[in-house]
Every structure is written in C-alpha cells, then in structure tokens.
C-alpha positions in Angstrom: 129.2 69.3 84.5 131.8 70.3 87.6 134.6 71.8 85.9 138.6 69.9 85.8 140.0 71.2 89.0 143.6 69.9 88.1 146.2 72.7 86.5 147.3 72.7 83.4 150.9 71.8 82.3 152.1 75.2 83.3 150.6 75.4 86.5 151.1 71.7 87.5 154.4 72.1 89.4 154.5 75.5 90.4 155.7 75.2 93.2 158.7 73.1 92.4 159.4 75.7 89.7 160.7 78.7 91.9 163.6 79.0 92.4 166.5 80.9 93.4 167.6 82.2 97.2 164.9 81.9 99.8 163.4 84.7 101.3 164.8 85.1 104.4 168.3 82.8 103.8 170.7 84.1 106.4 168.1 85.1 108.9 169.1 82.9 112.3 166.2 82.4 115.0 166.8 81.3 118.7 163.4 79.9 119.3 162.8 79.3 122.9 158.9 78.7 122.6 156.8 75.4 123.4 153.5 74.1 122.3 151.8 75.8 119.7 151.6 79.9 118.9 155.4 80.3 119.3 156.6 77.2 117.7 153.9 77.6 114.6 155.5 81.2 113.7 159.2 79.9 113.4 158.0 76.9 111.6 156.6 79.4 109.0 159.8 81.5 109.1 161.9 78.7 108.3 159.7 77.7 105.4 160.6 81.0 104.3 164.5 79.9 104.6 165.4 81.3 108.3 167.9 79.1 110.4 165.6 78.3 113.1 167.5 77.1 116.6 164.9 75.3 118.3 166.5 75.9 122.0 164.9 73.0 124.4 165.3 72.3 128.0 167.1 69.3 128.3 163.7 67.1 128.2 162.5 68.9 125.0 159.4 71.1 124.4 156.5 69.7 126.4 154.7 69.0 122.8 157.0 66.4 121.9 155.1 63.8 124.5 152.1 65.3 124.7 151.0 65.9 121.7 153.8 64.3 118.9 151.7 64.9 115.6 150.9 68.8 116.6 155.1 68.7 117.6 156.5 67.2 114.2 153.6 70.1 112.8 155.3 72.9 114.1 159.4 72.0 114.3 159.7 71.0 111.1 162.6 72.5 109.3 164.7 73.1 112.5 167.7 72.2 114.8 167.3 71.7 118.1 169.8 72.4 120.9 168.8 71.3 124.6 170.1 74.0 126.8 169.2 74.5 131.2 169.1 78.0 131.1 169.0 77.8 134.8 172.7 76.7 134.5 175.8 79.0 134.1 177.4 77.5 131.5 174.3 76.7 129.6 173.4 80.4 129.8 176.6 81.3 128.7 176.4 79.4 125.6 173.0 81.1 124.9 174.8 84.2 125.0 177.1 83.6 122.9 174.5 82.5 119.9 172.4 85.6 120.9 175.3 87.7 120.2 175.1 86.6 116.5 171.3 86.1 116.3 168.9 88.4 114.5 165.7 87.0 116.5 165.0 85.7 119.8 161.5 84.6 120.3 160.2 83.3 123.8 157.2 82.5 125.3 157.6 82.0 128.9 155.6 84.2 131.5 156.3 87.3 132.3 159.2 87.7 134.4 161.2 84.8 133.8 163.1 85.7 131.0 164.5 88.7 133.8 165.1 85.8 136.2 167.0 83.5 133.9 169.3 86.6 132.8 168.0 86.5 128.8 165.2 89.3 129.1 165.8 92.1 126.1 167.9 94.4 128.0 170.6 92.1 128.7 170.3 90.3 125.1 170.1 93.8 123.5 173.3 95.1 125.3 174.9 92.4 123.9 173.4 92.5 120.4 171.4 96.0 119.6 170.1 94.8 116.4 168.4 91.8 117.9 164.6 91.4 117.4 163.1 90.2 120.5 160.0 88.9 120.7 157.9 88.0 123.5 154.7 85.4 122.6 152.5 85.3 125.8 148.5 85.2 127.0 148.0 88.2 127.7 150.7 90.4 127.4 153.8 91.7 129.5 151.7 94.6 131.2 148.1 94.3 132.4 146.3 93.1 135.7 146.3 89.5 134.3 149.7 89.2 133.1 150.1 87.0 135.4 147.1 84.7 134.6 147.6 81.0 132.9 146.2 80.6 130.0 144.9 78.5 127.1 143.3 79.3 123.4 139.6 79.2 125.1 140.6 81.7 127.7 142.4 84.3 124.8 139.1 83.9 122.6 136.8 84.1 125.4 138.2 87.4 127.1 138.5 88.4 123.2 135.0 88.5 122.8 135.6 85.8 120.1 133.4 83.2 122.5 130.8 85.6 123.0 129.9 85.6 118.8 130.6 82.2 118.7 128.0 79.1 118.5 124.2 79.2 117.3 123.1 83.2 116.6 120.1 82.9 119.6 122.7 80.4 121.8 124.8 80.8 124.4 128.6 81.3 124.1 130.5 78.4 122.4 134.3 77.8 121.7 133.2 76.1 118.4 136.0 76.6 116.1 138.4 73.4 115.9 141.2 75.3 114.9 142.9 77.7 117.7 142.0 80.9 116.4 143.9 82.6 119.1 147.3 81.0 119.0 147.3 81.1 115.8 146.4 85.1 115.4 149.2 85.5 117.8 151.8 83.5 115.2 150.7 85.5 112.4 151.0 88.8 114.2 154.4 87.5 115.8 155.9 86.7 112.1 154.6 90.6 110.5 156.3 92.2 113.7 159.5 90.2 113.7 159.7 91.0 109.8 158.8 94.7 110.4 161.1 95.4 113.2 163.7 93.8 111.0 163.0 95.9 107.5 163.2 99.0 110.6 166.3 97.6 111.9 168.1 97.9 108.1 167.2 101.6 108.1 168.3 102.0 112.2 171.1 99.9 112.8 169.0 98.7 115.8 166.5 95.9 117.0 163.0 96.3 119.1 161.2 94.4 121.6 157.9 92.9 120.8 155.3 92.4 123.1 152.6 89.8 121.2 149.4 88.9 123.4 147.3 86.2 122.1 144.4 88.1 123.7 145.4 91.3 121.7 146.0 89.2 118.3 142.9 87.7 118.5 140.7 91.2 119.6 142.1 92.5 116.7 141.0 89.8 114.4 137.0 90.1 115.9 137.3 94.1 114.8 135.0 93.6 111.8 132.2 92.2 114.0 133.3 94.7 116.5 132.7 97.7 113.5 129.2 96.5 113.2 128.4 96.4 117.2 129.6 99.8 117.4 128.5 100.6 113.9 124.8 99.9 116.0 125.8 101.4 118.9 126.2 104.9 117.4 122.8 104.7 115.6 121.5 104.1 119.1 120.8 100.3 118.0 121.5 96.9 120.4 123.4 94.8 118.2 123.0 91.4 119.4 124.9 87.9 118.3 121.8 87.1 116.4 122.6 90.3 114.5 126.3 89.6 113.1 126.0 85.8 112.8 122.1 85.4 111.1 122.9 85.2 107.5 119.9 84.1 105.1 120.8 81.1 102.5 124.1 80.7 104.5 124.9 77.6 106.6 125.9 74.0 106.3 123.6 71.6 105.1 123.3 67.6 104.3 122.9 65.9 101.3 121.1 62.7 100.8 124.3 60.8 100.6 125.6 61.8 104.2 127.8 64.4 103.4 127.5 68.5 103.9 127.7 71.0 101.7 128.1 74.8 102.4 126.3 77.5 101.0 126.8 81.2 101.0 124.2 82.9 98.8 124.6 86.1 100.9 124.6 88.5 98.4 121.1 89.5 96.0 122.4 88.6 92.7 124.1 85.0 94.2 120.6 84.7 96.2 118.5 84.3 93.1 120.8 81.7 91.7 120.5 79.9 94.5 117.1 80.1 94.4 116.9 79.3 90.6 119.2 76.2 91.3 117.0 74.9 93.8 113.4 75.3 92.6 113.0 76.9 95.9 109.3 78.6 95.3 108.0 81.4 97.9 110.8 83.6 97.7 110.1 85.6 94.5 108.6 88.6 96.1 111.2 91.6 94.7 111.0 93.0 98.7 113.6 90.2 99.2 116.1 91.6 97.2 116.7 93.6 100.5 119.4 92.3 102.6 117.5 93.1 105.6 114.8 91.3 104.7 116.1 88.6 103.8 118.4 88.2 106.6 114.4 88.4 108.5 113.3 85.4 106.9 116.6 83.7 107.6 114.5 81.1 109.4 112.2 80.5 106.5 114.4 80.4 104.1 116.6 78.0 105.8 113.3 75.9 106.1 112.8 75.2 102.8 116.5 74.8 101.1 116.6 72.0 104.0 114.9 69.4 102.9 115.6 70.1 98.7 119.4 69.8 99.7 118.5 66.7 101.4 116.9 65.0 98.9 120.0 64.9 96.3 123.5 63.9 96.8 126.2 65.9 96.7 127.5 65.5 93.6 124.1 66.7 92.2 124.3 69.9 94.1 128.1 70.9 93.0 127.3 70.8 89.4 124.2 72.0 89.4 125.7 74.8 92.1 129.2 75.4 90.1 126.9 75.7 86.3 124.6 78.5 88.1 127.3 80.3 89.5 126.3 79.7 93.2 129.1 79.4 96.2 129.5 76.2 97.7 132.1 74.3 98.8 132.2 70.5 100.4 132.5 70.2 104.0 136.2 68.4 103.8 137.1 66.0 106.8 141.1 65.8 107.2 141.6 63.1 105.5 139.4 64.5 102.4 142.1 67.2 102.0 145.0 65.6 100.1 142.4 64.0 97.6 140.5 67.7 97.0 140.9 68.8 93.6 141.7 72.3 94.8 143.5 72.0 97.5 145.6 69.5 95.3 146.0 71.4 92.4 147.4 74.4 94.7 150.2 71.9 96.0 148.6 72.3 99.5 148.9 68.9 100.8 152.7 67.5 100.3 154.5 64.3 101.6 157.7 64.9 103.5 159.5 61.7 103.9 156.2 59.5 105.2 154.6 62.4 106.6 152.2 64.1 104.9 152.3 68.1 105.5 150.5 71.5 104.7 153.0 73.6 102.7 153.6 77.2 102.8 150.7 78.3 101.8 152.0 81.6 99.6 154.7 80.6 96.4 158.0 82.5 96.9 161.2 82.4 95.1 163.9 80.1 96.5 160.4 77.6 97.9 160.1 74.1 97.2 159.2 71.3 98.9 158.1 71.9 102.6 160.8 71.2 105.6 160.0 67.4 106.1 162.7 66.9 108.9 161.9 66.9 112.4 164.9 67.4 114.7 165.2 65.0 118.1 166.4 67.1 121.7 169.4 68.6 121.2 170.1 66.8 117.5 172.4 69.9 116.5 173.8 70.6 119.7 177.9 69.8 118.8 177.1 71.7 115.6 175.6 75.0 117.1 177.8 75.6 120.0 181.2 74.2 117.9 180.3 77.0 115.6 179.3 79.9 118.4 182.5 79.1 120.1 184.6 79.8 117.0 183.0 83.0 116.0 183.8 84.6 119.2 
C-alpha cells in the first residue's frame, strides 16, 4: 500500500515551530521593479525578514491591473510608496531613502536610471555601502541591451527554446513556468546576498548587472555540457540526443489521470519491467543506457497501453512497492491537497488566499507573508521616518 505521507507529530508543524530572528531582519531593500523577475526576488527577501519598500509609480505597478493574481503572489509582505521619480521633490525623497538602504533593485531598461538621476554612481556617492542590482532582459552591455523582450525571447536567445518540445520536433516554448524571469530572480537574490557578505569585509557595496538571458543561459549549462562533449568527440549532438530517455515520460492512466515515470537508471528500468509485466525487454544488452536509449520508441510503445489499462492509484501502489520513480501530474487545483506538499507545508493560508510558502525552513520564519500593499499605503510612515533621520 502507498505509505501515509502525513508527517509524524514531531515534523507536522516544523515551519510553525521555527523561532528566533528572521535571517534578513534589519535589511532594508528599495524595490523599483515591476511585473515578475524583480518582484519575485524581493518577495523572497521579504519572506526571509528583509524590510522591502516597493517604490511604485503613482499609477502603481502595471501588474496590479494586468495580472492581479501574479501581483499579489510576488508582492506579499512589502511596504508601498508612490513616487514620480521625474519630479524633483519625489526624487529627493527617494535619495533620502537610498542613503539608509542596504539594497536597491531596479528593472528599468539600460540608461533609464542615469536619466532619472538614481543610478549606481549617484546613489553610491551618497551611500558607499549600497548594493545596487539591475535586472534587465539582456544586460547593461552588448548589442541587444536596448531590445525589449519577455520570457520567450530570453529563453530563445539562451538556447532553452531550441532544446524544448518533442525530441524530434521543432523548437518549442513548452514550459508553463517563466523560467527566464525566475532564473534571473534567483541570481539577483544570490548575488545580492553575496555582495552583502562582501560588504561586511570591505564596507563597500557594489553594482550587480543581472541579465535574464545570462541567468537562463547558466541554467542551460548541463545541456550545453552534453553538446560540448559531443563536439570534442567529433559527434553532432541533436535535441533528440539530449532529450530522449527510455522509460521516461508522461503516461495516461485508465481513470483519465496522468502519471510520470522516470526509470532512467538500469536498476529502475528492471524494476519497471517487473512492476508492469512488460515483455520483450529482457535482453541483458539493455542494461546499457545507450542501448535502451536506441529503443526509446519501442519501450514507450509497449509501456503506454499497459499504463492506460489501469487507474492511477493502481500504478502508484505498485510503483511505490517496487521502488520505481513516479509522481502524479498535479494540476494547480491539486497542490493544496497533495499529501507530500501538504506534509512539507508548502501551500499555506494567508488570509483568504492560498500561497506558496518559502521552500526552505529557517529559524525566525513561520507563517508566509500575507498582506498585499495598496499603492502608496506606507507613504507617510516611510517618508516621515526618512525626514527624521536626515
């Protein structure tokens, strides 16, 4: 039988029992970003205890109207002020805030911050310890620096689109997750924290140029390594060479559900054969990974009708008993009730909303941030405080 995935009494409330000071308590971040990459990065910093002040245009982040659900997901736990940075008075207010900030993160196109008078050179003269992070599509240098773009464009340039989709098919942008934007967000977080660590030793901050395309190109590195090894051996490596895996894929079950199977290694492949009763694949030569890969289509053709003949629960029970790599294909509506995610406390309530918790338990962190600020909600509080500190 499938094991009960509910955590034991000691682990069931592991997040809620974390006590102490949040890891980034006392860190002040000025967030000038909109839409997704920058806001996701700063929301994660807020979850870790940083005070994140979202500096919005008077009309607010465009995502408020375009994608309200996305906006709420990546701006929970922040404070909001509204400033027109083309206005001298509002710009002066921002400069006062920047004097006492630890981090400024912006997502304008290259050159905009210099025109506004809020670039790194200007702010670091006021605050030498400032860590200043720019997140843009193609970076601050290079022939594409001024190109507009979105996740699809960046993924295409980074090589991710060319190796996506069916192994023998054309390039596709198949992921439902904006991997370019999120990869840049993660590199923004990593480098901001590294720069803050460096500041502890030197007393000086630094400028960080995070390009979404570069970040995703870094994530393409494992696939690039396979291609390069083939190049060095004098072989032409195709998308099919990179993506084809025997006994690896998504299969429909008898009850209209889908199950994923990942029996890549030889021992898992042999367990899969035993669990499903597949015939015709007992040849010891198939213990070799390359030999199995050559028969990918045959293996899939044999496996597909077997899986389709039984409901998901049947295969889940058997695969768990036989130690075969598998998992359900969860829809978004399934996440809150999935036993594993539930045991890990990943889907949490924040008021009326269901939100994804920070994925790594840490001391000082318990409930996820829930409040989504209105435009300029914290204006008086933050600007009054800045004036008093002058």
